[in-house]
A tleap script that builds the chain and sets N, CA, C and O, in Angstrom:
source leaprc.protein.ff14SB
mol = sequence {
  NMET SER VAL GLY PHE LEU VAL GLU CYS GLY
  PRO ILE ASN GLY ARG VAL LEU ASP SER MET
  SER LYS GLN PHE ALA ILE LYS TRP LEU PRO
  GLY PRO ASP GLU HIE ASP TYR PRO ALA ALA
  SER SER TYR LEU ASN LEU LEU TYR PRO LYS
  LYS THR ALA ARG ALA PHE VAL LYS LYS LEU
  LYS ARG ALA ALA MET THR GLU PHE LYS SER
  LYS ASP ILE PHE ARG ALA SER GLY LEU PRO
  LEU LEU GLY GLY ASN ASN SER HIE VAL ARG
  LYS ASP GLN LYS ARG ILE GLU ALA GLY ARG
  LYS LEU SER PRO LEU LEU LEU VAL ARG ASP
  GLU ALA HIE GLY LYS VAL LEU ILE ALA ASP
  GLY TYR HIE ARG LEU CYS ALA VAL TYR THR
  PHE ASP GLU ASP ALA VAL ILE PRO CYS LYS
  ILE CILE
}
set mol.1.N position { 0.780 -1.248 0.054 }
set mol.1.CA position { 0.057 -0.042 -0.019 }
set mol.1.C position { 0.939 1.229 -0.088 }
set mol.1.O position { 2.017 1.232 0.506 }
set mol.2.N position { 0.566 2.198 -0.716 }
set mol.2.CA position { 1.408 3.382 -1.018 }
set mol.2.C position { 0.559 4.576 -0.781 }
set mol.2.O position { -0.485 4.703 -1.420 }
set mol.3.N position { 0.921 5.435 0.067 }
set mol.3.CA position { 0.136 6.590 0.470 }
set mol.3.C position { 1.024 7.603 0.319 }
set mol.3.O position { 2.117 7.599 0.885 }
set mol.4.N position { 0.529 8.749 -0.625 }
set mol.4.CA position { 1.381 9.887 -0.717 }
set mol.4.C position { 1.381 10.923 0.302 }
set mol.4.O position { 0.333 11.500 0.592 }
set mol.5.N position { 2.472 11.197 0.859 }
set mol.5.CA position { 2.634 12.095 2.098 }
set mol.5.C position { 3.668 13.187 1.603 }
set mol.5.O position { 4.355 13.014 0.595 }
set mol.6.N position { 3.719 14.180 2.288 }
set mol.6.CA position { 4.732 15.330 2.138 }
set mol.6.C position { 6.045 14.659 2.679 }
set mol.6.O position { 7.004 14.688 1.908 }
set mol.7.N position { 6.191 14.148 3.717 }
set mol.7.CA position { 7.595 13.583 4.215 }
set mol.7.C position { 7.135 12.126 4.684 }
set mol.7.O position { 6.304 11.995 5.583 }
set mol.8.N position { 7.682 11.104 4.069 }
set mol.8.CA position { 7.460 9.677 4.388 }
set mol.8.C position { 8.561 9.334 5.390 }
set mol.8.O position { 9.737 9.618 5.162 }
set mol.9.N position { 8.180 8.751 6.445 }
set mol.9.CA position { 8.945 8.319 7.597 }
set mol.9.C position { 9.346 6.838 7.331 }
set mol.9.O position { 10.112 6.255 8.098 }
set mol.10.N position { 8.827 6.253 6.252 }
set mol.10.CA position { 9.176 4.752 5.956 }
set mol.10.C position { 8.013 3.954 6.353 }
set mol.10.O position { 7.110 4.436 7.038 }
set mol.11.N position { 8.017 2.749 5.938 }
set mol.11.CA position { 6.900 1.915 6.109 }
set mol.11.C position { 7.087 1.067 7.325 }
set mol.11.O position { 8.170 0.514 7.513 }
set mol.12.N position { 6.004 0.922 8.235 }
set mol.12.CA position { 6.033 0.099 9.516 }
set mol.12.C position { 4.729 -0.591 9.434 }
set mol.12.O position { 3.643 -0.011 9.428 }
set mol.13.N position { 4.924 -1.980 9.366 }
set mol.13.CA position { 3.863 -2.797 9.240 }
set mol.13.C position { 2.923 -2.491 8.065 }
set mol.13.O position { 1.699 -2.528 8.193 }
set mol.14.N position { 3.521 -2.199 6.961 }
set mol.14.CA position { 2.941 -1.966 5.718 }
set mol.14.C position { 2.132 -0.650 5.564 }
set mol.14.O position { 1.404 -0.405 4.602 }
set mol.15.N position { 2.339 0.137 6.587 }
set mol.15.CA position { 1.761 1.370 6.550 }
set mol.15.C position { 2.721 2.494 6.615 }
set mol.15.O position { 3.489 2.605 7.571 }
set mol.16.N position { 2.701 3.441 5.501 }
set mol.16.CA position { 3.783 4.626 5.502 }
set mol.16.C position { 3.182 5.676 6.402 }
set mol.16.O position { 2.017 6.073 6.377 }
set mol.17.N position { 4.238 6.096 7.267 }
set mol.17.CA position { 3.986 7.027 8.328 }
set mol.17.C position { 4.455 8.347 7.997 }
set mol.17.O position { 5.407 8.464 7.227 }
set mol.18.N position { 3.816 9.485 8.560 }
set mol.18.CA position { 4.133 10.846 8.241 }
set mol.18.C position { 3.737 11.618 9.599 }
set mol.18.O position { 2.623 11.517 10.111 }
set mol.19.N position { 4.741 12.369 10.097 }
set mol.19.CA position { 4.432 12.998 11.346 }
set mol.19.C position { 3.921 14.467 11.100 }
set mol.19.O position { 3.687 15.258 12.013 }
set mol.20.N position { 3.758 14.770 9.597 }
set mol.20.CA position { 3.138 16.159 9.398 }
set mol.20.C position { 1.614 15.978 8.990 }
set mol.20.O position { 0.837 16.891 9.271 }
set mol.21.N position { 1.216 15.001 8.431 }
set mol.21.CA position { -0.091 14.797 8.045 }
set mol.21.C position { -0.590 13.566 8.478 }
set mol.21.O position { 0.175 12.602 8.440 }
set mol.22.N position { -1.787 13.414 8.901 }
set mol.22.CA position { -2.327 12.052 9.495 }
set mol.22.C position { -3.505 11.667 8.627 }
set mol.22.O position { -4.345 12.460 8.202 }
set mol.23.N position { -3.473 10.316 8.404 }
set mol.23.CA position { -4.470 9.718 7.636 }
set mol.23.C position { -5.816 9.474 8.350 }
set mol.23.O position { -6.905 9.464 7.775 }
set mol.24.N position { -5.609 9.269 9.721 }
set mol.24.CA position { -6.785 9.009 10.633 }
set mol.24.C position { -6.447 9.807 11.883 }
set mol.24.O position { -5.319 9.821 12.376 }
set mol.25.N position { -7.490 10.469 12.361 }
set mol.25.CA position { -7.449 11.149 13.685 }
set mol.25.C position { -7.630 10.145 14.808 }
set mol.25.O position { -8.551 9.329 14.839 }
set mol.26.N position { -6.724 10.261 15.688 }
set mol.26.CA position { -6.703 9.370 16.965 }
set mol.26.C position { -7.483 10.081 18.089 }
set mol.26.O position { -7.160 11.154 18.600 }
set mol.27.N position { -8.559 9.326 18.400 }
set mol.27.CA position { -9.449 9.971 19.316 }
set mol.27.C position { -9.347 9.279 20.634 }
set mol.27.O position { -9.023 8.093 20.686 }
set mol.28.N position { -9.616 9.987 21.712 }
set mol.28.CA position { -9.406 9.452 23.200 }
set mol.28.C position { -10.636 9.547 24.001 }
set mol.28.O position { -11.493 10.381 23.710 }
set mol.29.N position { -10.771 8.759 24.972 }
set mol.29.CA position { -11.844 8.783 25.820 }
set mol.29.C position { -11.138 9.903 26.877 }
set mol.29.O position { -9.911 10.000 26.870 }
set mol.30.N position { -11.899 10.697 27.731 }
set mol.30.CA position { -11.559 11.588 28.672 }
set mol.30.C position { -10.743 10.913 29.769 }
set mol.30.O position { -9.862 11.540 30.357 }
set mol.31.N position { -11.008 9.719 30.035 }
set mol.31.CA position { -10.322 8.939 31.192 }
set mol.31.C position { -10.307 7.457 30.760 }
set mol.31.O position { -11.053 7.046 29.871 }
set mol.32.N position { -9.383 6.624 31.454 }
set mol.32.CA position { -9.459 5.102 31.323 }
set mol.32.C position { -10.835 4.557 31.548 }
set mol.32.O position { -11.659 5.028 32.332 }
set mol.33.N position { -10.998 3.487 30.756 }
set mol.33.CA position { -12.154 2.640 30.976 }
set mol.33.C position { -12.111 1.985 32.491 }
set mol.33.O position { -11.038 1.764 33.053 }
set mol.34.N position { -13.240 1.733 33.020 }
set mol.34.CA position { -13.162 1.067 34.375 }
set mol.34.C position { -12.406 -0.334 34.361 }
set mol.34.O position { -11.670 -0.691 35.280 }
set mol.35.N position { -12.647 -1.042 33.294 }
set mol.35.CA position { -12.118 -2.285 33.235 }
set mol.35.C position { -10.483 -2.316 32.952 }
set mol.35.O position { -9.847 -3.369 32.994 }
set mol.36.N position { -9.933 -1.138 32.683 }
set mol.36.CA position { -8.475 -1.019 32.544 }
set mol.36.C position { -7.707 -1.220 33.798 }
set mol.36.O position { -6.588 -1.734 33.810 }
set mol.37.N position { -8.424 -0.744 34.997 }
set mol.37.CA position { -7.736 -0.966 36.255 }
set mol.37.C position { -7.590 -2.396 36.612 }
set mol.37.O position { -6.478 -2.786 36.970 }
set mol.38.N position { -8.544 -3.186 36.558 }
set mol.38.CA position { -8.328 -4.695 36.995 }
set mol.38.C position { -7.253 -5.296 35.935 }
set mol.38.O position { -6.525 -6.203 36.338 }
set mol.39.N position { -7.113 -4.809 34.529 }
set mol.39.CA position { -6.174 -5.337 33.623 }
set mol.39.C position { -4.704 -4.919 34.232 }
set mol.39.O position { -3.759 -5.703 34.312 }
set mol.40.N position { -4.683 -3.706 34.599 }
set mol.40.CA position { -3.382 -3.115 35.138 }
set mol.40.C position { -3.011 -3.899 36.304 }
set mol.40.O position { -1.894 -4.414 36.356 }
set mol.41.N position { -3.879 -4.035 37.270 }
set mol.41.CA position { -3.793 -5.108 38.546 }
set mol.41.C position { -3.205 -6.431 38.318 }
set mol.41.O position { -2.324 -6.923 39.024 }
set mol.42.N position { -3.841 -7.083 37.099 }
set mol.42.CA position { -3.354 -8.430 36.833 }
set mol.42.C position { -1.865 -8.315 36.526 }
set mol.42.O position { -1.014 -9.014 37.077 }
set mol.43.N position { -1.615 -7.399 35.621 }
set mol.43.CA position { -0.261 -7.194 35.070 }
set mol.43.C position { 0.937 -6.846 36.230 }
set mol.43.O position { 2.034 -7.399 36.305 }
set mol.44.N position { 0.460 -5.868 37.031 }
set mol.44.CA position { 1.256 -5.655 38.192 }
set mol.44.C position { 1.475 -6.496 39.191 }
set mol.44.O position { 2.475 -6.460 39.908 }
set mol.45.N position { 0.365 -7.458 39.310 }
set mol.45.CA position { 0.665 -8.645 40.367 }
set mol.45.C position { 1.677 -9.555 39.884 }
set mol.45.O position { 2.236 -10.324 40.666 }
set mol.46.N position { 1.988 -9.522 38.507 }
set mol.46.CA position { 3.236 -10.458 38.115 }
set mol.46.C position { 4.514 -9.786 38.422 }
set mol.46.O position { 5.556 -10.437 38.348 }
set mol.47.N position { 4.526 -8.639 38.733 }
set mol.47.CA position { 5.759 -7.893 38.920 }
set mol.47.C position { 6.042 -7.500 40.493 }
set mol.47.O position { 7.197 -7.345 40.890 }
set mol.48.N position { 4.989 -7.363 41.294 }
set mol.48.CA position { 5.009 -6.900 42.636 }
set mol.48.C position { 4.027 -7.689 43.478 }
set mol.48.O position { 3.001 -8.195 43.022 }
set mol.49.N position { 4.402 -7.754 44.688 }
set mol.49.CA position { 3.586 -8.283 45.727 }
set mol.49.C position { 2.202 -7.769 45.660 }
set mol.49.O position { 2.048 -6.572 45.418 }
set mol.50.N position { 1.067 -8.616 45.866 }
set mol.50.CA position { -0.416 -8.090 45.680 }
set mol.50.C position { -0.583 -6.738 46.356 }
set mol.50.O position { -1.129 -5.797 45.781 }
set mol.51.N position { -0.102 -6.668 47.581 }
set mol.51.CA position { -0.231 -5.364 48.382 }
set mol.51.C position { 0.116 -4.094 47.604 }
set mol.51.O position { -0.657 -3.139 47.536 }
set mol.52.N position { 1.384 -4.132 46.988 }
set mol.52.CA position { 2.065 -3.087 46.238 }
set mol.52.C position { 1.409 -2.807 44.993 }
set mol.52.O position { 1.277 -1.647 44.605 }
set mol.53.N position { 0.929 -3.935 44.248 }
set mol.53.CA position { 0.194 -3.765 43.079 }
set mol.53.C position { -1.140 -3.084 43.307 }
set mol.53.O position { -1.601 -2.219 42.562 }
set mol.54.N position { -1.684 -3.524 44.338 }
set mol.54.CA position { -3.103 -2.847 44.859 }
set mol.54.C position { -2.931 -1.330 45.053 }
set mol.54.O position { -3.755 -0.490 44.690 }
set mol.55.N position { -1.867 -1.104 45.614 }
set mol.55.CA position { -1.358 0.367 46.168 }
set mol.55.C position { -1.387 1.172 44.759 }
set mol.55.O position { -2.068 2.183 44.587 }
set mol.56.N position { -0.591 0.609 43.819 }
set mol.56.CA position { -0.259 1.349 42.630 }
set mol.56.C position { -1.603 1.432 41.861 }
set mol.56.O position { -1.856 2.524 41.353 }
set mol.57.N position { -2.498 0.430 41.706 }
set mol.57.CA position { -3.796 0.747 41.157 }
set mol.57.C position { -4.616 1.859 41.812 }
set mol.57.O position { -5.257 2.674 41.150 }
set mol.58.N position { -4.566 1.851 43.053 }
set mol.58.CA position { -5.392 2.854 43.860 }
set mol.58.C position { -4.848 4.301 43.480 }
set mol.58.O position { -5.583 5.281 43.362 }
set mol.59.N position { -3.385 4.312 43.292 }
set mol.59.CA position { -2.809 5.661 42.971 }
set mol.59.C position { -3.185 5.991 41.561 }
set mol.59.O position { -3.572 7.126 41.285 }
set mol.60.N position { -3.090 5.068 40.670 }
set mol.60.CA position { -3.608 5.356 39.406 }
set mol.60.C position { -4.922 5.827 39.066 }
set mol.60.O position { -5.180 6.552 38.105 }
set mol.61.N position { -5.817 5.334 39.985 }
set mol.61.CA position { -7.275 5.712 39.898 }
set mol.61.C position { -7.321 7.291 40.314 }
set mol.61.O position { -8.049 8.075 39.705 }
set mol.62.N position { -6.547 7.667 41.321 }
set mol.62.CA position { -6.471 9.153 41.684 }
set mol.62.C position { -5.699 10.064 41.021 }
set mol.62.O position { -5.897 11.273 41.137 }
set mol.63.N position { -4.617 9.480 40.163 }
set mol.63.CA position { -3.840 10.197 39.354 }
set mol.63.C position { -4.485 11.230 38.339 }
set mol.63.O position { -5.563 10.974 37.802 }
set mol.64.N position { -3.867 12.277 38.120 }
set mol.64.CA position { -4.261 13.111 37.040 }
set mol.64.C position { -4.019 12.755 35.717 }
set mol.64.O position { -3.073 12.009 35.465 }
set mol.65.N position { -4.884 13.269 34.661 }
set mol.65.CA position { -4.507 12.759 33.416 }
set mol.65.C position { -3.260 13.748 32.916 }
set mol.65.O position { -3.164 14.920 33.282 }
set mol.66.N position { -2.358 13.113 32.057 }
set mol.66.CA position { -1.345 13.903 31.489 }
set mol.66.C position { -1.128 13.321 30.338 }
set mol.66.O position { -1.948 12.481 29.965 }
set mol.67.N position { -0.016 13.620 29.538 }
set mol.67.CA position { 0.105 13.296 28.089 }
set mol.67.C position { 1.708 13.168 27.698 }
set mol.67.O position { 2.551 13.958 28.122 }
set mol.68.N position { 1.970 12.167 26.913 }
set mol.68.CA position { 3.226 11.982 26.475 }
set mol.68.C position { 3.258 11.616 24.863 }
set mol.68.O position { 2.259 11.123 24.340 }
set mol.69.N position { 4.337 11.855 24.181 }
set mol.69.CA position { 4.441 11.483 22.805 }
set mol.69.C position { 4.599 9.863 22.903 }
set mol.69.O position { 5.222 9.297 23.801 }
set mol.70.N position { 3.970 9.255 21.892 }
set mol.70.CA position { 4.172 7.815 21.717 }
set mol.70.C position { 5.466 7.288 21.724 }
set mol.70.O position { 5.762 6.317 22.421 }
set mol.71.N position { 6.330 7.919 20.924 }
set mol.71.CA position { 7.697 7.526 20.911 }
set mol.71.C position { 8.395 7.625 22.221 }
set mol.71.O position { 9.243 6.793 22.542 }
set mol.72.N position { 8.099 8.505 22.895 }
set mol.72.CA position { 8.762 8.655 24.208 }
set mol.72.C position { 8.341 7.574 25.240 }
set mol.72.O position { 9.136 7.071 26.033 }
set mol.73.N position { 7.056 7.268 25.166 }
set mol.73.CA position { 6.634 6.212 25.953 }
set mol.73.C position { 7.366 4.853 25.739 }
set mol.73.O position { 7.835 4.116 26.607 }
set mol.74.N position { 7.356 4.677 24.290 }
set mol.74.CA position { 8.247 3.517 23.841 }
set mol.74.C position { 9.686 3.544 24.389 }
set mol.74.O position { 10.112 2.577 25.021 }
set mol.75.N position { 10.442 4.630 24.161 }
set mol.75.CA position { 11.703 4.686 24.808 }
set mol.75.C position { 11.819 4.549 26.113 }
set mol.75.O position { 12.775 3.912 26.555 }
set mol.76.N position { 10.999 5.041 26.856 }
set mol.76.CA position { 10.971 4.963 28.388 }
set mol.76.C position { 10.769 3.472 28.941 }
set mol.76.O position { 11.289 3.051 29.974 }
set mol.77.N position { 9.926 2.739 28.082 }
set mol.77.CA position { 9.403 1.460 28.468 }
set mol.77.C position { 10.362 0.393 28.198 }
set mol.77.O position { 10.458 -0.646 28.850 }
set mol.78.N position { 11.183 0.786 27.014 }
set mol.78.CA position { 12.220 -0.258 26.509 }
set mol.78.C position { 11.349 -1.441 25.839 }
set mol.78.O position { 11.976 -2.465 25.569 }
set mol.79.N position { 10.029 -1.411 25.555 }
set mol.79.CA position { 9.454 -2.609 25.020 }
set mol.79.C position { 9.525 -2.443 23.396 }
set mol.79.O position { 9.616 -1.374 22.791 }
set mol.80.N position { 9.466 -3.634 22.885 }
set mol.80.CA position { 9.453 -3.547 21.392 }
set mol.80.C position { 8.018 -3.156 20.761 }
set mol.80.O position { 6.986 -3.337 21.407 }
set mol.81.N position { 8.014 -2.609 19.460 }
set mol.81.CA position { 6.746 -2.324 18.904 }
set mol.81.C position { 6.095 -3.663 18.281 }
set mol.81.O position { 6.671 -4.387 17.469 }
set mol.82.N position { 4.898 -3.857 18.755 }
set mol.82.CA position { 4.076 -4.956 18.284 }
set mol.82.C position { 3.494 -4.523 16.918 }
set mol.82.O position { 3.040 -3.382 16.825 }
set mol.83.N position { 3.475 -5.342 15.866 }
set mol.83.CA position { 2.823 -5.012 14.671 }
set mol.83.C position { 1.520 -5.391 14.541 }
set mol.83.O position { 0.936 -6.043 15.406 }
set mol.84.N position { 0.909 -4.942 13.280 }
set mol.84.CA position { -0.461 -5.262 12.922 }
set mol.84.C position { -0.731 -6.974 12.904 }
set mol.84.O position { -1.862 -7.459 12.878 }
set mol.85.N position { 0.378 -7.679 12.920 }
set mol.85.CA position { 0.055 -9.225 12.971 }
set mol.85.C position { -0.483 -9.665 14.265 }
set mol.85.O position { -1.017 -10.766 14.403 }
set mol.86.N position { -0.321 -8.661 15.381 }
set mol.86.CA position { -0.764 -9.100 16.597 }
set mol.86.C position { -2.444 -8.630 16.772 }
set mol.86.O position { -2.801 -7.453 16.722 }
set mol.87.N position { -3.161 -9.522 16.935 }
set mol.87.CA position { -4.547 -9.371 16.899 }
set mol.87.C position { -4.951 -8.330 17.796 }
set mol.87.O position { -5.894 -7.656 17.381 }
set mol.88.N position { -4.467 -8.006 18.966 }
set mol.88.CA position { -4.958 -6.842 19.871 }
set mol.88.C position { -4.469 -5.555 19.248 }
set mol.88.O position { -5.079 -4.521 19.522 }
set mol.89.N position { -3.541 -5.521 18.527 }
set mol.89.CA position { -2.949 -4.339 17.869 }
set mol.89.C position { -3.698 -3.928 16.712 }
set mol.89.O position { -3.949 -2.758 16.424 }
set mol.90.N position { -4.066 -5.021 16.015 }
set mol.90.CA position { -4.907 -4.917 14.825 }
set mol.90.C position { -6.324 -4.435 15.196 }
set mol.90.O position { -6.877 -3.586 14.497 }
set mol.91.N position { -6.939 -4.978 16.317 }
set mol.91.CA position { -8.253 -4.502 16.831 }
set mol.91.C position { -8.157 -3.146 17.113 }
set mol.91.O position { -9.059 -2.399 16.732 }
set mol.92.N position { -7.100 -2.669 17.785 }
set mol.92.CA position { -7.120 -1.168 18.050 }
set mol.92.C position { -6.763 -0.316 16.655 }
set mol.92.O position { -7.303 0.779 16.494 }
set mol.93.N position { -5.934 -0.790 15.751 }
set mol.93.CA position { -5.911 -0.044 14.663 }
set mol.93.C position { -7.210 0.109 13.963 }
set mol.93.O position { -7.534 1.225 13.555 }
set mol.94.N position { -8.058 -1.023 13.772 }
set mol.94.CA position { -9.487 -0.733 13.389 }
set mol.94.C position { -10.234 0.193 14.147 }
set mol.94.O position { -11.007 0.930 13.534 }
set mol.95.N position { -10.132 0.290 15.455 }
set mol.95.CA position { -10.877 1.247 16.102 }
set mol.95.C position { -10.501 2.759 15.628 }
set mol.95.O position { -11.325 3.653 15.436 }
set mol.96.N position { -9.169 2.858 15.487 }
set mol.96.CA position { -8.777 4.132 15.054 }
set mol.96.C position { -9.305 4.412 13.797 }
set mol.96.O position { -9.854 5.501 13.631 }
set mol.97.N position { -9.225 3.532 12.792 }
set mol.97.CA position { -9.699 3.691 11.487 }
set mol.97.C position { -11.197 3.973 11.302 }
set mol.97.O position { -11.700 4.599 10.369 }
set mol.98.N position { -11.820 3.413 12.335 }
set mol.98.CA position { -13.345 3.490 12.389 }
set mol.98.C position { -13.627 4.992 13.207 }
set mol.98.O position { -14.780 5.422 13.240 }
set mol.99.N position { -12.616 5.684 13.797 }
set mol.99.CA position { -12.905 6.749 14.431 }
set mol.99.C position { -13.449 6.625 15.744 }
set mol.99.O position { -14.052 7.558 16.275 }
set mol.100.N position { -13.252 5.429 16.341 }
set mol.100.CA position { -13.819 5.161 17.758 }
set mol.100.C position { -12.654 5.684 18.628 }
set mol.100.O position { -11.490 5.822 18.251 }
set mol.101.N position { -13.187 5.970 19.928 }
set mol.101.CA position { -12.201 6.639 20.863 }
set mol.101.C position { -11.523 5.436 21.661 }
set mol.101.O position { -12.200 4.463 21.994 }
set mol.102.N position { -10.268 5.526 21.934 }
set mol.102.CA position { -9.315 4.655 22.790 }
set mol.102.C position { -9.283 5.108 24.277 }
set mol.102.O position { -9.353 6.281 24.643 }
set mol.103.N position { -9.183 4.167 24.978 }
set mol.103.CA position { -8.752 4.554 26.354 }
set mol.103.C position { -7.429 5.001 26.707 }
set mol.103.O position { -6.485 4.404 26.190 }
set mol.104.N position { -7.213 5.908 27.464 }
set mol.104.CA position { -5.786 6.475 27.892 }
set mol.104.C position { -5.058 5.248 28.403 }
set mol.104.O position { -5.656 4.219 28.718 }
set mol.105.N position { -3.689 5.403 28.477 }
set mol.105.CA position { -2.803 4.440 29.178 }
set mol.105.C position { -2.660 4.687 30.609 }
set mol.105.O position { -2.887 5.752 31.184 }
set mol.106.N position { -2.189 3.392 31.214 }
set mol.106.CA position { -1.916 3.582 32.657 }
set mol.106.C position { -0.510 3.193 32.749 }
set mol.106.O position { -0.121 2.148 32.227 }
set mol.107.N position { 0.404 4.109 33.492 }
set mol.107.CA position { 1.758 4.042 33.506 }
set mol.107.C position { 2.228 4.100 34.770 }
set mol.107.O position { 1.743 4.889 35.581 }
set mol.108.N position { 3.286 3.220 35.096 }
set mol.108.CA position { 3.972 3.291 36.472 }
set mol.108.C position { 5.540 3.567 36.151 }
set mol.108.O position { 6.176 3.056 35.229 }
set mol.109.N position { 6.018 4.485 37.114 }
set mol.109.CA position { 7.448 4.561 36.896 }
set mol.109.C position { 8.205 3.644 37.735 }
set mol.109.O position { 8.074 3.670 38.958 }
set mol.110.N position { 9.023 2.801 37.121 }
set mol.110.CA position { 9.947 1.998 37.826 }
set mol.110.C position { 11.251 2.571 38.007 }
set mol.110.O position { 12.169 2.294 37.235 }
set mol.111.N position { 11.406 3.449 39.098 }
set mol.111.CA position { 12.631 4.062 39.308 }
set mol.111.C position { 13.808 3.178 39.522 }
set mol.111.O position { 14.920 3.612 39.221 }
set mol.112.N position { 13.694 2.158 39.939 }
set mol.112.CA position { 14.791 1.209 40.458 }
set mol.112.C position { 15.485 0.745 39.101 }
set mol.112.O position { 16.691 0.498 39.106 }
set mol.113.N position { 14.724 0.625 37.938 }
set mol.113.CA position { 15.330 0.224 36.739 }
set mol.113.C position { 15.204 1.391 35.692 }
set mol.113.O position { 15.415 1.176 34.499 }
set mol.114.N position { 14.881 2.542 36.134 }
set mol.114.CA position { 14.844 3.648 35.176 }
set mol.114.C position { 14.000 3.369 33.849 }
set mol.114.O position { 14.508 3.507 32.737 }
set mol.115.N position { 12.720 2.980 34.032 }
set mol.115.CA position { 11.884 2.578 32.944 }
set mol.115.C position { 10.545 2.976 33.510 }
set mol.115.O position { 10.333 3.177 34.706 }
set mol.116.N position { 9.649 3.073 32.523 }
set mol.116.CA position { 8.187 3.153 32.561 }
set mol.116.C position { 7.339 1.894 32.363 }
set mol.116.O position { 7.278 1.390 31.242 }
set mol.117.N position { 6.706 1.381 33.366 }
set mol.117.CA position { 5.899 0.187 33.169 }
set mol.117.C position { 4.616 0.615 32.380 }
set mol.117.O position { 4.009 1.628 32.729 }
set mol.118.N position { 4.202 -0.129 31.340 }
set mol.118.CA position { 2.770 0.092 30.779 }
set mol.118.C position { 1.943 -0.930 31.379 }
set mol.118.O position { 1.814 -2.093 30.997 }
set mol.119.N position { 1.337 -0.289 32.479 }
set mol.119.CA position { 0.411 -1.290 33.252 }
set mol.119.C position { -0.801 -1.742 32.433 }
set mol.119.O position { -1.338 -2.842 32.561 }
set mol.120.N position { -1.187 -0.757 31.557 }
set mol.120.CA position { -2.453 -1.023 30.699 }
set mol.120.C position { -2.293 -0.118 29.574 }
set mol.120.O position { -2.060 1.083 29.713 }
set mol.121.N position { -2.438 -0.793 28.303 }
set mol.121.CA position { -2.581 0.074 27.053 }
set mol.121.C position { -1.414 -0.252 26.037 }
set mol.121.O position { -1.357 0.431 25.014 }
set mol.122.N position { -0.451 -1.279 26.253 }
set mol.122.CA position { 0.639 -1.548 25.439 }
set mol.122.C position { 0.082 -1.791 23.911 }
set mol.122.O position { 0.677 -1.302 22.950 }
set mol.123.N position { -1.028 -2.532 23.771 }
set mol.123.CA position { -1.361 -2.722 22.447 }
set mol.123.C position { -2.087 -1.431 21.798 }
set mol.123.O position { -2.129 -1.253 20.581 }
set mol.124.N position { -2.625 -0.598 22.696 }
set mol.124.CA position { -3.202 0.646 22.038 }
set mol.124.C position { -1.927 1.543 21.735 }
set mol.124.O position { -1.997 2.125 20.652 }
set mol.125.N position { -0.973 1.730 22.351 }
set mol.125.CA position { 0.413 2.427 22.255 }
set mol.125.C position { 0.786 1.837 20.807 }
set mol.125.O position { 0.800 2.629 19.865 }
set mol.126.N position { 1.045 0.672 20.617 }
set mol.126.CA position { 1.536 0.067 19.537 }
set mol.126.C position { 0.689 0.499 18.194 }
set mol.126.O position { 1.136 0.993 17.159 }
set mol.127.N position { -0.600 0.181 18.507 }
set mol.127.CA position { -1.370 0.628 17.326 }
set mol.127.C position { -1.397 2.132 16.946 }
set mol.127.O position { -1.431 2.522 15.779 }
set mol.128.N position { -1.378 2.930 18.019 }
set mol.128.CA position { -1.173 4.373 17.735 }
set mol.128.C position { 0.085 4.730 16.962 }
set mol.128.O position { 0.066 5.467 15.976 }
set mol.129.N position { 1.229 4.143 17.482 }
set mol.129.CA position { 2.384 4.409 16.967 }
set mol.129.C position { 2.594 4.041 15.327 }
set mol.129.O position { 3.361 4.608 14.549 }
set mol.130.N position { 1.682 2.926 15.045 }
set mol.130.CA position { 1.862 2.621 13.524 }
set mol.130.C position { 1.011 3.809 12.580 }
set mol.130.O position { 1.114 3.844 11.354 }
set mol.131.N position { 0.262 4.649 13.275 }
set mol.131.CA position { -0.294 5.765 12.492 }
set mol.131.C position { 0.600 6.951 12.635 }
set mol.131.O position { 0.873 7.648 11.658 }
set mol.132.N position { 1.089 7.211 13.899 }
set mol.132.CA position { 1.913 8.323 14.069 }
set mol.132.C position { 2.668 8.270 15.328 }
set mol.132.O position { 2.111 8.236 16.425 }
set mol.133.N position { 4.088 8.261 15.144 }
set mol.133.CA position { 5.131 8.134 16.109 }
set mol.133.C position { 5.030 9.267 16.965 }
set mol.133.O position { 5.249 9.096 18.164 }
set mol.134.N position { 4.728 10.407 16.536 }
set mol.134.CA position { 4.704 11.601 17.392 }
set mol.134.C position { 3.373 11.919 18.002 }
set mol.134.O position { 3.217 13.010 18.550 }
set mol.135.N position { 2.417 11.051 17.946 }
set mol.135.CA position { 1.051 11.108 18.663 }
set mol.135.C position { 1.182 11.340 20.018 }
set mol.135.O position { 1.896 10.631 20.727 }
set mol.136.N position { 0.443 12.435 20.500 }
set mol.136.CA position { 0.444 12.748 21.942 }
set mol.136.C position { -0.605 11.881 22.517 }
set mol.136.O position { -1.732 11.881 22.021 }
set mol.137.N position { -0.276 11.072 23.631 }
set mol.137.CA position { -1.126 10.020 24.148 }
set mol.137.C position { -1.504 10.408 25.536 }
set mol.137.O position { -0.571 10.580 26.321 }
set mol.138.N position { -2.754 10.577 25.976 }
set mol.138.CA position { -3.156 10.804 27.204 }
set mol.138.C position { -2.923 9.560 28.137 }
set mol.138.O position { -3.024 8.407 27.715 }
set mol.139.N position { -2.639 9.843 29.301 }
set mol.139.CA position { -2.425 8.686 30.222 }
set mol.139.C position { -2.293 9.305 31.693 }
set mol.139.O position { -2.111 10.502 31.915 }
set mol.140.N position { -2.406 8.351 32.615 }
set mol.140.CA position { -1.995 8.389 33.899 }
set mol.140.C position { -0.878 7.799 34.447 }
set mol.140.O position { -0.724 6.580 34.369 }
set mol.141.N position { 0.012 8.597 35.056 }
set mol.141.CA position { 1.328 7.943 35.502 }
set mol.141.C position { 1.408 8.192 36.874 }
set mol.141.O position { 0.922 9.214 37.360 }
set mol.142.N position { 2.105 7.158 37.685 }
set mol.142.CA position { 2.501 7.420 38.894 }
set mol.142.C position { 4.104 7.044 39.169 }
set mol.142.O position { 4.604 7.244 40.276 }
savepdb mol mol.pdb
quit
């Protein structure tokens, strides 16, 4: 698939990206979906004792909304970009293409390792990045 843009950033997962013009507007909900918190808890319970994970989720619920560029979240997390061959990423890409709103990300600073943990929203982040690596992503971070 070839799409004509002013400045091509190269193909990623078969999609040509451009930071100056966007093929699809990425829309966001005003806050995380309620089911994002149990998902974050499930992930954090793998990394921390249950009590610590529960405290993180409680803090995430109270945290203010903020925003970061998708490329910066990736750099801070150290995680690889999942492509459109991942079913969850593809589902979120289709949501973007349909103009549906995505839920903001839930992030936890892991100061001991100098990283940011994506407690919830990794697949959404990957989907957004395939459209625009400079996209500003709403999130909560503690």
